[in-house]
N, CA, C and O atoms as a GROMACS GRO file, in nm:
protein
  308
    1MET      N    1   0.109  -0.131  -0.020
    1MET     CA    2  -0.010   0.015  -0.004
    1MET      C    3   0.075   0.080   0.010
    1MET      O    4   0.143   0.081   0.112
    2ALA      N    5   0.097   0.163  -0.103
    2ALA     CA    6   0.179   0.277  -0.165
    2ALA      C    7   0.113   0.401  -0.152
    2ALA      O    8   0.021   0.416  -0.232
    3ALA      N    9   0.137   0.508  -0.061
    3ALA     CA   10   0.100   0.662  -0.055
    3ALA      C   11   0.138   0.726  -0.168
    3ALA      O   12   0.254   0.732  -0.208
    4SER      N   13   0.017   0.789  -0.237
    4SER     CA   14   0.048   0.880  -0.318
    4SER      C   15   0.140   0.995  -0.287
    4SER      O   16   0.140   1.050  -0.177
    5PRO      N   17   0.218   1.028  -0.387
    5PRO     CA   18   0.344   1.107  -0.392
    5PRO      C   19   0.302   1.296  -0.294
    5PRO      O   20   0.373   1.370  -0.226
    6GLY      N   21   0.153   1.305  -0.340
    6GLY     CA   22   0.094   1.413  -0.325
    6GLY      C   23   0.058   1.476  -0.130
    6GLY      O   24   0.061   1.589  -0.081
    7SER      N   25   0.018   1.302  -0.052
    7SER     CA   26  -0.050   1.273  -0.013
    7SER      C   27   0.038   1.304   0.122
    7SER      O   28   0.001   1.359   0.225
    8GLY      N   29   0.126   1.266   0.098
    8GLY     CA   30   0.249   1.286   0.250
    8GLY      C   31   0.316   1.456   0.239
    8GLY      O   32   0.366   1.516   0.333
    9SER      N   33   0.302   1.500   0.124
    9SER     CA   34   0.338   1.670   0.156
    9SER      C   35   0.222   1.733   0.221
    9SER      O   36   0.232   1.850   0.259
   10ALA      N   37   0.100   1.661   0.241
   10ALA     CA   38  -0.043   1.794   0.261
   10ALA      C   39  -0.092   1.777   0.358
   10ALA      O   40  -0.190   1.841   0.398
   11ASN      N   41   0.012   1.615   0.467
   11ASN     CA   42  -0.093   1.610   0.599
   11ASN      C   43   0.063   1.711   0.692
   11ASN      O   44   0.040   1.700   0.812
   12PRO      N   45   0.161   1.771   0.677
   12PRO     CA   46   0.251   1.845   0.762
   12PRO      C   47   0.137   1.987   0.735
   12PRO      O   48   0.107   2.044   0.840
   13ARG      N   49   0.095   2.026   0.651
   13ARG     CA   50   0.088   2.144   0.641
   13ARG      C   51  -0.102   2.134   0.699
   13ARG      O   52  -0.146   2.224   0.771
   14LYS      N   53  -0.165   2.052   0.667
   14LYS     CA   54  -0.281   2.067   0.757
   14LYS      C   55  -0.227   2.054   0.964
   14LYS      O   56  -0.265   2.112   1.066
   15PHE      N   57  -0.158   1.980   0.944
   15PHE     CA   58  -0.041   1.954   1.055
   15PHE      C   59  -0.007   2.134   1.164
   15PHE      O   60  -0.029   2.172   1.279
   16SER      N   61   0.033   2.169   1.086
   16SER     CA   62   0.029   2.313   1.078
   16SER      C   63  -0.060   2.414   1.078
   16SER      O   64  -0.051   2.504   1.162
   17GLU      N   65  -0.124   2.413   1.016
   17GLU     CA   66  -0.227   2.458   0.977
   17GLU      C   67  -0.352   2.435   1.124
   17GLU      O   68  -0.436   2.518   1.162
   18LYS      N   69  -0.327   2.302   1.178
   18LYS     CA   70  -0.430   2.274   1.288
   18LYS      C   71  -0.352   2.289   1.457
   18LYS      O   72  -0.402   2.278   1.569
   19ILE      N   73  -0.200   2.322   1.408
   19ILE     CA   74  -0.134   2.382   1.545
   19ILE      C   75  -0.138   2.519   1.548
   19ILE      O   76  -0.163   2.594   1.642
   20ALA      N   77  -0.098   2.556   1.387
   20ALA     CA   78  -0.112   2.755   1.422
   20ALA      C   79  -0.266   2.789   1.482
   20ALA      O   80  -0.285   2.868   1.574
   21LEU      N   81  -0.381   2.710   1.407
   21LEU     CA   82  -0.544   2.698   1.522
   21LEU      C   83  -0.536   2.704   1.665
   21LEU      O   84  -0.602   2.784   1.731
   22HIS      N   85  -0.430   2.592   1.730
   22HIS     CA   86  -0.465   2.582   1.845
   22HIS      C   87  -0.404   2.712   1.877
   22HIS      O   88  -0.456   2.812   1.927
   23THR      N   89  -0.283   2.690   1.838
   23THR     CA   90  -0.194   2.820   1.920
   23THR      C   91  -0.244   2.935   1.928
   23THR      O   92  -0.197   3.007   2.016
   24GLN      N   93  -0.363   2.997   1.834
   24GLN     CA   94  -0.402   3.141   1.818
   24GLN      C   95  -0.535   3.125   1.939
   24GLN      O   96  -0.571   3.220   2.009
   25ARG      N   97  -0.602   2.978   1.946
   25ARG     CA   98  -0.764   3.028   2.012
   25ARG      C   99  -0.711   2.973   2.187
   25ARG      O  100  -0.799   2.983   2.272
   26GLN      N  101  -0.538   2.904   2.246
   26GLN     CA  102  -0.534   2.926   2.328
   26GLN      C  103  -0.503   3.077   2.354
   26GLN      O  104  -0.558   3.154   2.432
   27ALA      N  105  -0.406   3.097   2.272
   27ALA     CA  106  -0.361   3.237   2.258
   27ALA      C  107  -0.493   3.322   2.353
   27ALA      O  108  -0.489   3.381   2.462
   28GLU      N  109  -0.583   3.302   2.276
   28GLU     CA  110  -0.703   3.412   2.294
   28GLU      C  111  -0.761   3.368   2.452
   28GLU      O  112  -0.792   3.447   2.541
   29GLU      N  113  -0.766   3.238   2.456
   29GLU     CA  114  -0.845   3.217   2.582
   29GLU      C  115  -0.718   3.258   2.718
   29GLU      O  116  -0.757   3.254   2.835
   30THR      N  117  -0.604   3.285   2.694
   30THR     CA  118  -0.534   3.367   2.760
   30THR      C  119  -0.527   3.509   2.819
   30THR      O  120  -0.509   3.562   2.929
   31ARG      N  121  -0.545   3.536   2.722
   31ARG     CA  122  -0.590   3.718   2.715
   31ARG      C  123  -0.779   3.698   2.791
   31ARG      O  124  -0.813   3.784   2.871
   32ALA      N  125  -0.860   3.608   2.763
   32ALA     CA  126  -0.925   3.619   2.860
   32ALA      C  127  -0.974   3.588   2.982
   32ALA      O  128  -1.083   3.624   3.028
   33PHE      N  129  -0.843   3.483   3.063
   33PHE     CA  130  -0.810   3.452   3.175
   33PHE      C  131  -0.769   3.530   3.177
   33PHE      O  132  -0.832   3.624   3.224
   34GLU      N  133  -0.648   3.550   3.134
   34GLU     CA  134  -0.530   3.783   3.209
   34GLU      C  135  -0.703   3.858   3.248
   34GLU      O  136  -0.748   3.890   3.358
   35GLN      N  137  -0.744   3.865   3.160
   35GLN     CA  138  -0.857   3.936   3.184
   35GLN      C  139  -0.972   3.963   3.278
   35GLN      O  140  -1.004   4.058   3.349
   36LEU      N  141  -1.002   3.891   3.263
   36LEU     CA  142  -1.057   3.799   3.426
   36LEU      C  143  -1.046   3.790   3.570
   36LEU      O  144  -1.130   3.784   3.660
   37MET      N  145  -0.849   3.789   3.568
   37MET     CA  146  -0.808   3.744   3.676
   37MET      C  147  -0.830   3.895   3.754
   37MET      O  148  -0.885   3.929   3.858
   38THR      N  149  -0.731   3.990   3.609
   38THR     CA  150  -0.712   4.122   3.614
   38THR      C  151  -0.839   4.185   3.701
   38THR      O  152  -0.810   4.267   3.788
   39ASP      N  153  -1.005   4.144   3.676
   39ASP     CA  154  -1.111   4.227   3.657
   39ASP      C  155  -1.156   4.184   3.865
   39ASP      O  156  -1.198   4.230   3.971
   40LEU      N  157  -1.102   4.068   3.795
   40LEU     CA  158  -1.145   3.964   3.996
   40LEU      C  159  -1.054   3.995   4.117
   40LEU      O  160  -1.079   3.968   4.234
   41THR      N  161  -0.880   4.095   4.038
   41THR     CA  162  -0.817   4.166   4.144
   41THR      C  163  -0.853   4.255   4.181
   41THR      O  164  -0.848   4.269   4.303
   42LEU      N  165  -0.905   4.358   4.102
   42LEU     CA  166  -0.957   4.447   4.101
   42LEU      C  167  -1.076   4.482   4.203
   42LEU      O  168  -1.112   4.559   4.292
   43SER      N  169  -1.101   4.401   4.147
   43SER     CA  170  -1.269   4.329   4.290
   43SER      C  171  -1.239   4.353   4.406
   43SER      O  172  -1.284   4.439   4.481
   44ARG      N  173  -1.137   4.254   4.428
   44ARG     CA  174  -1.107   4.191   4.569
   44ARG      C  175  -1.023   4.313   4.628
   44ARG      O  176  -1.019   4.340   4.748
   45VAL      N  177  -0.962   4.376   4.536
   45VAL     CA  178  -0.886   4.519   4.624
   45VAL      C  179  -1.014   4.651   4.678
   45VAL      O  180  -1.025   4.704   4.788
   46GLN      N  181  -1.103   4.672   4.543
   46GLN     CA  182  -1.246   4.730   4.597
   46GLN      C  183  -1.277   4.708   4.741
   46GLN      O  184  -1.239   4.784   4.830
   47PHE      N  185  -1.368   4.574   4.762
   47PHE     CA  186  -1.378   4.484   4.860
   47PHE      C  187  -1.295   4.510   4.958
   47PHE      O  188  -1.332   4.618   5.004
   48GLN      N  189  -1.195   4.468   5.021
   48GLN     CA  190  -1.087   4.543   5.045
   48GLN      C  191  -1.090   4.645   5.103
   48GLN      O  192  -1.117   4.675   5.220
   49LYS      N  193  -1.058   4.704   5.011
   49LYS     CA  194  -1.109   4.884   5.096
   49LYS      C  195  -1.240   4.903   5.155
   49LYS      O  196  -1.272   4.947   5.265
   50LEU      N  197  -1.294   4.870   5.079
   50LEU     CA  198  -1.439   4.914   5.153
   50LEU      C  199  -1.459   4.856   5.300
   50LEU      O  200  -1.514   4.919   5.390
   51GLN      N  201  -1.405   4.726   5.310
   51GLN     CA  202  -1.469   4.649   5.438
   51GLN      C  203  -1.350   4.708   5.553
   51GLN      O  204  -1.383   4.708   5.672
   52GLN      N  205  -1.225   4.752   5.519
   52GLN     CA  206  -1.124   4.872   5.554
   52GLN      C  207  -1.161   4.999   5.631
   52GLN      O  208  -1.144   5.048   5.743
   53LEU      N  209  -1.233   5.035   5.488
   53LEU     CA  210  -1.375   5.137   5.545
   53LEU      C  211  -1.444   5.096   5.668
   53LEU      O  212  -1.394   5.120   5.777
   54ARG      N  213  -1.555   5.036   5.656
   54ARG     CA  214  -1.631   4.964   5.722
   54ARG      C  215  -1.531   4.986   5.891
   54ARG      O  216  -1.553   5.057   5.989
   55LEU      N  217  -1.444   4.907   5.866
   55LEU     CA  218  -1.416   4.884   6.000
   55LEU      C  219  -1.360   4.972   6.110
   55LEU      O  220  -1.380   4.960   6.230
   56THR      N  221  -1.294   5.054   6.055
   56THR     CA  222  -1.250   5.245   6.076
   56THR      C  223  -1.326   5.305   6.180
   56THR      O  224  -1.308   5.362   6.287
   57GLN      N  225  -1.493   5.238   6.044
   57GLN     CA  226  -1.638   5.344   6.111
   57GLN      C  227  -1.658   5.307   6.238
   57GLN      O  228  -1.679   5.381   6.334
   58TYR      N  229  -1.645   5.132   6.235
   58TYR     CA  230  -1.718   5.072   6.404
   58TYR      C  231  -1.594   5.109   6.505
   58TYR      O  232  -1.609   5.116   6.627
   59HIS      N  233  -1.422   5.139   6.412
   59HIS     CA  234  -1.347   5.085   6.534
   59HIS      C  235  -1.293   5.255   6.574
   59HIS      O  236  -1.207   5.264   6.663
   60GLY      N  237  -1.331   5.353   6.525
   60GLY     CA  238  -1.251   5.477   6.482
   60GLY      C  239  -1.289   5.601   6.615
   60GLY      O  240  -1.254   5.716   6.641
   61GLY      N  241  -1.376   5.503   6.671
   61GLY     CA  242  -1.472   5.652   6.770
   61GLY      C  243  -1.442   5.561   6.933
   61GLY      O  244  -1.437   5.440   6.956
   62SER      N  245  -1.424   5.696   7.034
   62SER     CA  246  -1.443   5.604   7.119
   62SER      C  247  -1.640   5.584   7.202
   62SER      O  248  -1.749   5.632   7.173
   63LEU      N  249  -1.613   5.531   7.260
   63LEU     CA  250  -1.722   5.469   7.341
   63LEU      C  251  -1.801   5.557   7.395
   63LEU      O  252  -1.776   5.677   7.399
   64PRO      N  253  -1.944   5.480   7.459
   64PRO     CA  254  -2.019   5.692   7.531
   64PRO      C  255  -1.994   5.660   7.629
   64PRO      O  256  -1.928   5.568   7.677
   65ASN      N  257  -2.061   5.755   7.672
   65ASN     CA  258  -2.018   5.754   7.804
   65ASN      C  259  -2.156   5.732   7.933
   65ASN      O  260  -2.238   5.807   7.985
   66VAL      N  261  -2.130   5.618   7.940
   66VAL     CA  262  -2.251   5.563   7.973
   66VAL      C  263  -2.272   5.655   8.089
   66VAL      O  264  -2.291   5.768   8.043
   67SER      N  265  -2.275   5.655   8.190
   67SER     CA  266  -2.293   5.786   8.323
   67SER      C  267  -2.403   5.859   8.265
   67SER      O  268  -2.524   5.850   8.284
   68GLN      N  269  -2.325   5.946   8.182
   68GLN     CA  270  -2.402   6.013   8.100
   68GLN      C  271  -2.549   6.057   8.064
   68GLN      O  272  -2.637   6.139   8.090
   69LEU      N  273  -2.507   5.916   7.967
   69LEU     CA  274  -2.660   5.882   7.963
   69LEU      C  275  -2.721   5.873   8.062
   69LEU      O  276  -2.820   5.946   8.070
   70ARG      N  277  -2.701   5.812   8.143
   70ARG     CA  278  -2.814   5.733   8.256
   70ARG      C  279  -2.858   5.873   8.347
   70ARG      O  280  -2.974   5.914   8.354
   71SER      N  281  -2.752   5.933   8.409
   71SER     CA  282  -2.842   6.108   8.443
   71SER      C  283  -2.904   6.208   8.353
   71SER      O  284  -2.939   6.320   8.388
   72SER      N  285  -2.916   6.156   8.228
   72SER     CA  286  -3.013   6.216   8.135
   72SER      C  287  -3.146   6.171   8.135
   72SER      O  288  -3.249   6.238   8.142
   73ALA      N  289  -3.131   6.045   8.128
   73ALA     CA  290  -3.245   5.903   8.056
   73ALA      C  291  -3.288   5.911   8.207
   73ALA      O  292  -3.218   5.835   8.274
   74PRO      N  293  -3.383   5.980   8.284
   74PRO     CA  294  -3.354   5.960   8.384
   74PRO      C  295  -3.531   5.810   8.406
   74PRO      O  296  -3.563   5.748   8.507
   75GLU      N  297  -3.597   5.808   8.269
   75GLU     CA  298  -3.657   5.658   8.256
   75GLU      C  299  -3.650   5.539   8.306
   75GLU      O  300  -3.730   5.461   8.357
   76PHE      N  301  -3.513   5.538   8.277
   76PHE     CA  302  -3.400   5.374   8.258
   76PHE      C  303  -3.398   5.372   8.388
   76PHE      O  304  -3.287   5.325   8.414
   77GLN      N  305  -3.463   5.397   8.508
   77GLN     CA  306  -3.352   5.402   8.640
   77GLN      C  307  -3.446   5.293   8.676
   77GLN      O  308  -3.431   5.231   8.782
   0.00000   0.00000   0.00000
């Protein structure tokens, strides 16, 4: 079963085209993945900043003076 002379030269071209398509597809997927990771990182940083802002609001002030609250509100005694 001898192969025709033209069939041997056609296969490498088909393989190189397939490899080029796979390479292109992989590059597109890599770009999409990197974009997704960038968006995720930005979202995470924004969330951490917001969380930090909320924590400083709660822990930033002093506690209320309970003895002053009692003297100004006799209904609680």
